N, C-alpha and C positions, 0 to 999 in steps of 0.2 A: 556884831557884823563880821568881825574877823573870824569867829567860829563858823558862821554860815559859809563863808568863802572856803574855808579849809574843808568843810563837809562836802561842798559841791565839787571841789577839785578831786577829792577821794572817790566820789561816785563816778566821775568821768573816767578816772583811771581804771576803776574796777570794770566798768562797762566796756572800755576799749580792750582790756585784757581778755574779757569773756568773748569778745567778738573774734579774737585771734584763735581760740581753741574750739569754739562751738558756734561759729557763725551759721546763720540760716542759709538755706539754698538747696536746690534739688540736685541729686546725683544722677549720672548717666548710667548706661548699661554696665560699665566697669566698676561702678561703686564710687566714682570720684566726680569732681567738677573743677572748673576753672576758677582761679583766684588772681585775676589780673592786677589787682592793687596789692597783692601779696600781704594781705592782712594776717595770714597765718604764719608768715615768715618762712614758708616752705617752698615758695616759688609760685609760678603762675598756675600750677595744677597740683592738687593733692586728692587723697582718698579718705572716705569715711566707712570703710568696710565693716560690716557687722555692728554698726553703731559705735565703733571706736572713735576716739578723737582724730582730728586731721593728721594724716601721716602719708609718707611716701612709700613706694614699692621698689626698694633697691633691687636691681637686676630683674625687675618684673615680678618679685615675690613679695606677698604681703607679710609683714613681720609678725602679725598676729596669728596667721594661719600656719606659717612655717614653724612657729614656736610650739604649736600644739601637735605637730606631726613630725617633729625632729627625731623622735625615737624610732628606731627600726623595729619591725615586728614581722612574724610569719603567720600567714592565714592558712588554716587547714579546712578544706572543703569536704563535708561528709555527704555522700549520696544516700538518701533514704531508700530503704528497701520497699519495693512496690507491695503494698498491703494486699493487692488482689492477685498476686502471682500464683497462689495456691487455691484459688476459688474453684468450686465445682458448679457446673450449670446443668440443670435438667433440660433435655431437648424434647423428648417425646414421652408422654405419660397417658394413662387412661384412668381418670379419677373414678369412673363408674364401670363395673364389670358385672357379668352374669355368672352365677355359679357354674363351674365346669369350663369356663372360658379362660384362655391364656393370651397374654400380650407381652411383648418384649419392650421394656422401657429403655431409654438411652440417655446418656449424659456425657459431658466432656469436661476434662480437667485442664485448666490453664497451664498447670505444670504437667507438661507432656510426659515427663519421666516417671510420674506417679501413676500406679495402676489403680483401677476402680474396684470397689467391692460393695455388694448390695446386701441388705438385710431387711427383715420384716418384724414389726413389733407384735404381730399376731399371726404366726404361720398357720394356725388352724383355720383362720378366715382367708388369708391371702399369703401364700408362700412365694418366695422369690429365689431364683438361682443366683447364688452369690457372685458367679463369674459373668453370666450372660445378661442378667437383669430381667429374665423372663418371669413374669408374675402370673400365678395361677389362682383363680378364685375358687376356694374350697367350701366356703359356707357363707351364710348371710352375716353381715356385720361390717366393721371398718378395721383398717390396719394402716399403719404408717410405714411407707417404703422409704428407706434411706440409702443413699449412695455416698461413699466417702473415698478420698484418695490418701487417707492417712494424715492429712493436715486439716482439711475442711470438709464439710459435708453439705448435702442438700436433701430435702425430704418432700414428700407429698402424701396426702391421705387418699386411700382408695376405698370406695364404698362398694361392697359386693351385694348384689341382689340375686334372688332366685325365683323361678317360676315353675309351679307344678302344672303340668299339661296333661291333656287327655291323650290316650293312644288307642289305636284300633286293634292292638295285639290282644288275642283272646286269652282270658285267664279263667280257669275252672278250679273250683274247690269242691271235691266230692261230686264232680260232674255238673256243678252249678256255676254259672257265669257270674263273675263279680267285676265291678268297674275297676279298671286298671289305669294307673297314672305313671308318668315319667318325671324324673327329677335328677338332674346331674348325670344323665345317661343310664339311670337304673329304674327298675320298675318298683312302684309303691302302691299300697292299698290303704284305704281309709280305715283306721283302727276301729271306729265305731261300727262300720258296716260288718265287721267280723262277727258281731253279736248275732247276725242273721245267718251265719254259716257254720254253726256248731262251735262257737268260741264264747268264753266269758271274758269281757273286757271291763276292767275296773280302773278307777282313777283315785289316787291317794295323794294328799298334800300335807306337808308339815312345814315347819319354819325353814328347813334347809333344802328339802327335796320335794319334787313333784314327779310322780311316777304313774305311767300307764302300764298295767300288767295284763298280758294276754295268756289265757289258759284254755286248753282244748277241753271241750265238754261233749263227749260222744253221745250223751243222752238228750242233748238239747234239740228241740224241734227246729228244723231248718225253715227259714222263710226268706229265700233269695230275693233280691231286688233286681228289677229289670235293668239291663245295661243300655245306656244311651250311646248311640253311635255318633259321637262328636267328631269333627274334622281332626285328623291327625295333627298333633302339635298345638291345638287350641289351648290357650292359657286358661286354667281352671282357678288357680289361686296364686297369690304372691307369697313366697316363702318369707318367714319372719324368724328372727332370732328368738330362742326360747331356752328356758332352764328345765323344761319337761323332758324326761327320759322315758324310753319304752323298753320293756323287758318281756321276752317270750318264754313261756313255760317256766322252768326252774333254772334257767341258765344264770350264770354268775355275771355275765357281761351284758351291757346295754346293747340293744339292737340299733341298727342304723335307722334314724327317723328324721322327720322334718315337720315343722309347724307351718301349716298353710292357713293363714288368717284365722287362727284359733282352733283349727282342726289338726289332729295329729295323724300323720301318715307313717307307716312302717314299711321298710324295704321288704319286698316279697321274699328275697333270699333269706331274710331273718326267720321266715316260717319254716326253714329247714329243721328247726327244733321239733316240728310236728311231723316230719317226714315229707314235706312238700318241697318241690324243686321248681325253679323258674324255667320258663320257656314259652313258646308260642301257645301251647296248650298245657297248663299246669295241672297235674293230677296227683292226688293223694293215694292212700293205701287201697281204697275201693277200686280205683282205676287200675292199679297194679294187679289186683285180684282178677279183674275182668280180662286183662290181657293174658294172664296165665291161663284162664279158662279157654280163651280162644286158641291158644297154643295147644292145649290138651286135645281140643276137638279136632284141630288140624292134624295132629299126629295120629289120633285114633282113626280119622277118616283115611289117612294114607295106609294104615295097617289093614283095614277092612278091604280096601281096593286091592292091596297086595295079595290077600288071601284069594279073592275072586280071580285075579289074574293067574295065580298059580294053578287054580282048579281048571281054568280054561286051557292053559298051556299043557296040562297033563292029559287032556283028552286026545285020543288018537282018531285018525280018519277025518279030521276036520278039513273042510274044503277052503279054498282061497277066500271066499266071501266072509267066512267066519274069522279068518285071520285079519282081514281088513276091519271088521267090526271090533275085534280085540284092540287094534291100534287106536281106533276112535275112542273107545272106552278108557283106555289108558291115558290118552291126552286129556280127556274131560276130567278124569280123576285127579291128575296132577294139577290142573288149573284150579279145581275146587280146593285141593289141599293147600296150595299156595295162597289162595284168596283167604282161606280160613286163618292161616298164619299171619297174614298181613293185617 
């Protein structure tokens, strides 16, 4: 019995001591609460900040917080650089263009002190002025146009298309009309059609090159094809990128050409290798010979008329009517001679 009493007394002491340091109760907004019975021994009000045991705030300062912040220190603030300050932004672009067309693209740099520079990944398809940003479509295909300010860049892809169109401009080969087309501001003819106008056109292909060869054949029978008068500018074929080249006669350089939906067209100026020149009416050597003949006839006619006039003028005793007749004859002769030369 005596042992049980001692145990009970010890338990009551332990419980009363525990109630002093960790008694239950809600805390207010300041982290403390009232202890009117002063069970903590700290007075009628104490704190439990941060879960710490009951304590007071001397001079209004929590001893636990002040101890952790008693050391003085210096804070250095670093302002991060704006990662977008050197960005380049495209403003106006033309992702699709037609061969022969030009367009000035524009962009802005957030870094106003940095100048812009333009470039093209494929100048043969689309070239660009490095300073102005003017893009020119040169051939069918795609190219990447890039603008940079030396720090960052921006790009876009341009697709260049081309259209082979009909034209009403007359084109003659040995006096025979042939259908003429325009592409990129120049005249073109269908390579295959040249077979009907005194040419031999052949196509060869190997693993690396595909070539259309045009050779003049003066002994070949002509079989011209009727020219159809389509409206000026009517699209005939869409131009396509190709690896086929065209060569005229025995020249060492490729002729300017374009592929129109599988048909090869050669620039008419390329036929200069055969003595042809472009114009509203294109004529080869036979036409030149005809013009020379007309000139000879005109000069001969003028000579004959001059002889007749000299004989008339040498006659004496002619009256006024004969002189008037002479004037009329001279005028008619001059007109005839000029007409023959034209």
